[in-house]
Structure formats: C-alpha cells, structure tokens
Steps between C-alpha positions, in 0.01 A plus 500: 500500500788591262495470119699582192445522127783533254526529124795531258466693178767479231563819303733558207695787649820541695463488881661846545238662274212316673632596848535867396127497445405300808723680750368847463192716447502407131322176594207689655478741209519216252237292677270804528547561127472142362294325767314767698169372363589154633694548819381845604720807562828379648644837588194608678496144644147383437421134457226387253364154541550468880362741750482762221665757726806663630812317608844605620828301476846531638819373337659223702782415256647693212815317394663623180772235509258203532224682303239436769216733611265411774202701630263442790149633528458709815166657442178419308470252216534138612540609859156647498374170373643311803855410412763555775797529257510539120842526324602516129855399403628564153825339386671572168714194411745506211448190283761603235613821337164557320241334722378544856270316737272720702401314818192650669409371849216582726522389863231552758388413846150489641318359794413128459133594554516705182659239272238559237663836429798320339286457194518877442874485441595493131838529328339585168535881521873464571535260218321734267720781617809290431382415147430867422830630646673236288330620184575862589869436555530297184331788309743751648786270398382480143450877484863562598 
C-alpha cells in the first residue's frame, strides 16, 4: 500500500530567505529551539508522538535551484512501526517577491496487511514547522 499526505503553508517572507533556513542545519537548530517540546530533538533525531525513539534519515534530494529537499527514513521511527518506506519532501515555492508557499509532503509504503498503520501518518508537525519558520524569517526581516 502506498500513501501520501501534503499540505501547503503560506508565509509572508521571500522564498530565498525561507530556503536559506530549510536547506541547512539552521532548520534543525531552529526546530530544536522553537519546537523541541513538540517535535522532539531534531538534530539528535528523536521522534516524539510515534515510536518515541531513535530514527535516522538520508537526504535523497537537495536542489538549491528548485528549492526542494527530500529525506528518507532508513532506520528507526516509522520503520520500526512497520512502514517499508517513509519519505518527507519539502518544497519552497515563490508566490511573489514577499510571500512563499511551503509544501510539505509525506509519502509512505507499507504492506497491505498493515494498512491500519496509515492512520499514524500526520502532516501536522511539518505544518507547524512551516508556520514557525515563516514567523522566524518574518521576524529576522523586520529586525534588519
């Protein structure tokens, strides 16, 4: 069984500024600082709310031109719960000079006999992350 969830979040900041946060380690540092109590420690790669344990990801895509970043879980996390594949794709889409759409997509695969596991997949943490990054970038812009 294959599935996908996707959500678009509009933020009032230029795509280049949003991508500069999303593309590097600043995203992990920022999520740890602003959302560590909600999402768990990103840089130490723990998931709260799922298996509550360790997970490891690899980068499948890091495209600065298209502003796309895709990771795939290779150890722990959702794989320990029974998923065969679990990927997160983040796309930073310029709407206009001062606004950006952050498209967050989770795609997964699991055995048909484990279809009930699909209910564990939620896009909400990525949506919350997009909202907080948007606020952070807007705040940096107003500080400049």
